[in-house]
N, C-alpha and C positions, 0 to 999 in steps of 0.2 A: 489306422493300419494294424492288422493283426500280427502278433509275434508268435512264432511257433513254440511248442512245448520245449523243444531243444534250446531255442534261444533264451527263453525265460529261465530255464534251469541253469543255463550258462551264466546268466547275470546273477543268480543267487550264489553260485560258487564264487563268482568274481568279487562280490561285496563281502562275502564271508571271509575270503582270503585276505582282502584289503584290511578288514578290521583286525584280524588276527596278527597281521604283519606290522600294522601302524598304530593301532589304538593302545595307549600305555596302561590302561586299567579297565579292560573290556569286561572283566568278571567281578566288578566291584559289587554289583547288586544282583547278579545272576551267576549260577555256576556254569562252567564250561559244558558239563553234561547236559544241562537244561537248554542252553543256547544251541548246542549242536542238534539236539532233538527237535527244536523248533525249526531250524533251517532244513533238516531232513524231512520233517513232516510237511513243510511247505512244498518242497520239491515233489514229494509223493502225491500231494493234492492237486498238482497241476496236470490235468489230463486232457486239456483242450487249448487251442490257441486263444489269445486274448489281446486286447489293446494294451498299450503301455500304461494308460491311466487305470484300467481295470487291474493290472498287475500292481500298480501303486497301492491299492487298497489291500492287496494280499501280502505284500512285502513290508509295508510300513509298520504293522502291528508287531512283526518279529523284531524289527529294529527298535521299536519302542519298548520291547520287553527288557532291553538292556538297561532301561531306566536312567538314561543320561540325556538331559535335555538338549545338549548341543549336537547330538546325533540325529539328523533329520533327513528324511527323504522328501523330495519335492515332485509334484505331478508335472506333466508336460503342459506347457502353454504356448500359445502362438508367439514366435519371436518378433519383437518389435524393433524395427530399424531405427537408426538415429533420427532420421527425418520425421518418422512417425511419432517418436517419443517427444520431440520438440513440439509437434503439432498437438499432442495430448496435453502437454504442459500449458500451452496457450489456450486450449479449449476449457481448462479448468479441472476442478476436483471431481472425482467420480461420485455418483449419487450417495452410496452408502458410507463412503469415507468422510462425509460431512457430519456424521453423527458418532457419538460414543455410546456404546451399548453395555449393558450389564445383565447378568442372569440372576433371577430370584425365583425360587420354587419352580424350577424347570420352565420358566417363561422368560422371554427376552424383552427388555425395556430400554427405551431411549433415556439416557442419563444426561446427555448434553447435546445441544443442537447448535452446530456451526454453519447451518445452511441459511438461505435467505427466507425460508418459510418459517416464520415465527409462530405459526399456529400449532406446530408440533412441539409440545412441551415435555419437560422431564416427567417420567412416569407413564408415558405412552407405551402401551404394549405393541410389539411387532407381531401380528398374527400370521402374516405370510408376506413373502417377497416373490413377485411373479408366480403366485400360487404355490410357492414352496414354503413349507413351515420351517421356521428356524430350528425347531427341535429335530427335524429330519437331518439338517446339516450338522448339528451338534452330534447326533448319534453316529452319523457317517464318518465325521472327521476326528472325533475325540479319541479314537484308537490309533490315530496316525502320528501322535506326538506324546511327549512325556515330560515330567519334571525331572529334576535330579533327585533320585531316591524314591521314597515311598509316600511323600506327602500328597495331599489332594488339593491344596489351596491353589497351586499353579494351574492345574487343569480346570478348576472351577472358574478362575479369572479368565482363562483363555476361552472357555466356552461362551462367555459373554462378549468378549472383545473380538472373537474370530470371524464374525459374520461377514464383514466386507471382503476379507481374504478368501474365505470358503466360497462365497458367492462368485467371486472372480474365478476361482478354480473351476467351478461348475459351468459358468456362462461366458467366460472371457471378458473382454473390455466392453462395457455398455455405457451408452450416454444417458439412458433413462431406465428406471425400474418402477413397477407398480407395487406399492406397499399397502397392505391391509392393516390399518392401525386401529387400536382400541383404547379409548380413554373415557373413564366414568361411564362404562357400559355402553358407550356410543361407538359404533364401528363405521369406519369410512375408508375409502380407497383413495390414495394420493399418488400422483405421478411425481417421483423425485427425478430431477434432472441434474446433469453435470453443472457444477457451480462455475459460472463464467468469470473470467478475469476482468476486473474493472478497468476500463479505459479512462484515464484521466485527461480531460481536455485542458489544453494550455490557455491560460488567460493572461492578459497583459497586466503586469504588476509594476509598481514603482520600484526604484532602485533600493529604497530602504527596506521594503517588504522582501525583495529578492535576497538581500544580504541576511536578514533575520532568518528567512526560510532556509537559506543555504547552511547557516550555522546550526540550525535545529536538525536539519537532515544529516549533517556531518556527525553531530552528537548522537543521534538516534542510530545511524548506521554503525557507529563505533560500538554502541551497546549491543546491537543485534549480533555483530560478529563475536563479541566477547562472551555474550550469554547464550548464543545459539537460538535464533528466533525461528519459530514455526509459523509460516504464513497462514496455514489453514486454521490452526487453533488459536492464532494470535497470542501464543504463549512462548515463554523462554525455556530453554533446556535447563538453565540454571538461574535461579532468582532469589534475591535476598529482600525480605520485607520486614517491617516492624509492627508489633501489636501496639495500637494506640492505647493510652495517650502519650506514652514516652518511648524511649528506645531501649528500655531495660530488657525487653523480650523480643527476640528476633526469630523469624522463620526462614530457614534455608531450604528451598524446594529444589531438589535435583531430579529431573525427569529422566535423564540418561547420562552416561559417561562417554558419550560419543560426539557431542556437538559443542561448539563454542571454543573460545580460547581459555581453557580451564586454568592455566597458570595465572593469567592476568585477572581472571574473575575471582579466584580464591584469594590472591594477593590483595586485591582491592577490597574484597568483602571483609576479610578478617582484619585488615587495617582499620576499616570503618568500625567494626565491632569493638576493636581495642580502643579506638579514639572515643567512641560513645560510651565506653565502659558498660557494655551490655553484659548482664550477668546470667541470662538464661537463653539457650539456643535450642530451637526445635528443628531437627534435621528430618525433613520429609523425603523418604525414599520409597514411598508407595508407588507401585507400578513402574518402577525403574528397572528395565530389562538388563541393565549392565552396559558394557562397552569397553573402553580402553582401560587396561590395568593401571597405566601411569596416572590417568585422571583420578581414579579412586584412591590410589596411593597418595597422591598429592593432597587430596582432601584430608586423608587420615593424618598427614603430617601437621595439619592445623588443629587437630582434635586430640592427638595423643598427648598424654601427660609427660612423656619422656621419649628418649630415643627408642627406636623400635626396629623389628624385622617384620615386614608386611606379609610375605609368603615364604614357604620353603622353596628350596631349589626344585625345579620341575623335572619329574621323571619322564623320559622319552624312551621309545622302544630301542632305538639304535643311534649310532653317531650321525647317520644321514637321514633318519626318518623325518626330522623336523624341516628338511629342505623340500618336502613335497608341497610346494605352493603352486598356485595357478598364475604364473607370471604372464603367460601369453594367452590364457584361456578366455574365450568370449569377447576378445577385443576386435575392433575393426582392423582391417589389413594395414592401413596407413599407420595406426597407433602401434601395432606390433612391430612394424618396420622401425619406428622411432625407438621402441623398447630394445629392439635388437641392436640398434646403433649404440645404445648405452649399456649393452650386455656386459662389457668388461667390468663396469662398476658393480653390476649385479653379481658377477662372478667373485669379485673381491669381497663383497658383503657375505656371500655364501661361504667363502673360505674362512672369514672371521667367525661366522656361526659355527662352522665345524670345529674350530679351535676352542670354542667356548664349551662344547659338549665334553663332559668328563665321564670316563668309565671308572666305576668304583667296585668295591667288594660285592660279590654276588652277581657279577656281570650286569649291573644296572647302570644306565646312562642318565646323566642329569644335565639340564640346561638352566643357566642362571638368568631367568627373566628379571626385569626391573622389580625391586622390592625384596629380592632374596638376600640382599646384602644390608647391613645395618643402615638405617636411615635416621635423619635428625628431625626432631620436632621443631617447628618454626618458632622464632623468637616472639612473634606476635600471635602465637597459637591461642585458641580459646580456652580459658581456664575456668569458666563458670559451669553451671549446671547444664547438662546435655540430655535431651530427650530425642529418641529416634522413632519415627513412625514407619511401620513396615506392613506389607500384606503379601498375598500370594503372587502378585506381579513383581515382587522384588526378586531379582534373579542374577546369576552370574557374578560379575565384578561387584555388584551391589551387596551380595552375600559375603564376599571376601572382606569388604569393608565392615559389614555388620558383625561378622564373626569375630573380628579383632576388637571391635568396640565392646561387644558382649563379653568376650573372653577376658578383657582387661578391666571389666567392671567400670567402664568409662561412662555408660549411659543407661537410662531407663528406657526400655523398649515398649512401645504401645501399638496394638493392632492385632494382626494375626500371623501365624507361621509363614515364613518366607517360602517362595516357590523353589528357590535354590537351596542346596544343602549347606549345612554348617561347615562340614569338613572339606569343602572344596568342590572342584568340577574339573572336567577334562575339556580344555579349550586351547588358549594360546594361539597357535597357528591353526587356521580353520580352512583347509583346502576343500574344494568341491570336486567330487569324482563323478564322471559320467559313465553310467552302466553301458557297456558296448552295444548291446542289442536293443534294449528298450529305450535307451537314451535318457532315462530318468537320472536326476542329479541327487547325489548323496553328499552330505557335509558332516564332518565330525572333527573334533579337536585332536591335536597330536601331542599335547603336553598335559600331564597331571598337575594341576595348580591347586595347592592347599594353603590355607591361611596359617599364620604362626600359631594361633590358638585353635584348639579342636575340642570336640566333645566325644564322650564314650558312646552316645546314642547315634549309631551310624544310619545314614540314609534319611535323616530328617533335617528340617531347616532350622533357622534361628527362631526360637519361640519368644513371644513377647512376655514381658513381666506383667503387663496388664492386657488381657485379651479383650478385644472389642471387634465385633463383626457387624458392620452396617446392615440395616434392613431397607427395603424399598421406600418406606415412608420417610426415612431420613434423607434418602437421595432426592426424593421429590421436593422436600422442604429445604433442600440445600444444607442440611445439617452435617457437620463434620464432627462425628462423635469422638474420634481419636484426639483431634486438636482440642475439642471442648474439654475432654478429661484432663489433658495436660494443663490447660489454663486454670481449671478448677484446682488441680493439685498445686500449681504455683501460688494461687491465691490462698490456699490452705496453709502452705508453708510460710507465706508472708504474714498471715494472721498469728501463726504460732511464735513468731519471733518476738 
């Protein structure tokens, strides 16, 4: 459906005004004059009707020029009904989502294969998908998003991992795709299909086997809930392992701060480290996009040498700006009716939020998110040598944790500059606004969240003490150069004793 020039210009004014009224640090990386010029130039350039998704490619670069990664514009896609979504879950994982991709030398390669087709090995180049070259998608969509600040590592990582999402934006939901793949100079075309869900047939078992199986399942389900299990990748959101042959070196891999029962996981994990007298911990935060602030802060309480303040009080635009949430948006009618029935509870919560917002000198308003008050390091905190692995996929809450660890000189950082900024981000509450005419969705944060420790170099991420950038050959061979360097450094220290 075409939107008129008047409608599109109206949407530009709408989101420009929303940002000015609700975004607490809109001009962190761009001047007001420059941003106003970009919005005015966009309005002047629109001289013909266009579809909403055509408009998406015109507006998103302007929003990306703000250089704040939580500010995102999303293209229109077909709305999926609840019954359809359940049907999709049953039918399995979409074709491209069964693979992990990475970009090297402006080419896209398969790095990990989670599909049933074992013939597609790591290092296979994706030449085309349904006759569309990955480079065309990267070129088209790379201007639609940004990191926090000026670094390039985030966009470089995203360019490799964005193929499944961008292909979905272009083509919608598909059950199969034709991929042209290249490996060792041999090119072939493969039809990738949706990964079907395995149906387990029930077999008659003895009572003893049933009891053992029940206990195993109970234990496994408990671990899955605590650690956050991903059925597709068969991996945990949070995982603690040890480097053989003893338990003196541990690796704590945190893939996100969104899944699992983090309090139980960290409590059990650090109690185990304390019991085993582990003296070296490798914290792997690579490609961790962030998540809940409380999750990252709880982990920090097990790593900090002393009591701490995790973040500053968060600046907001006004006393009421933080209340712009999507309480009823996008829910089924019956669910909204249920929410409405409990709306008095919501109103009380909103009232408490309003009371927490404080106005101070300079007419600035602040909201105390968790972590802005002094916190206590845990009694069984880790006291040994700490290494942290980071890369361009480390973002948001991951960077708040990393900034504090870096600023307090608690750890040795290995890898590459993070995608998120050292000095914080604008996030916290993250409402989604619908542009009235084009119906595109815009999301951005309502609170300026900054770590206790900061750097004078504005707009850059956490830099590693030891910079290591993997190459394709290492990925193909399954080499983890960052982890390898750490283990060599540990062995070197052991020999020096």
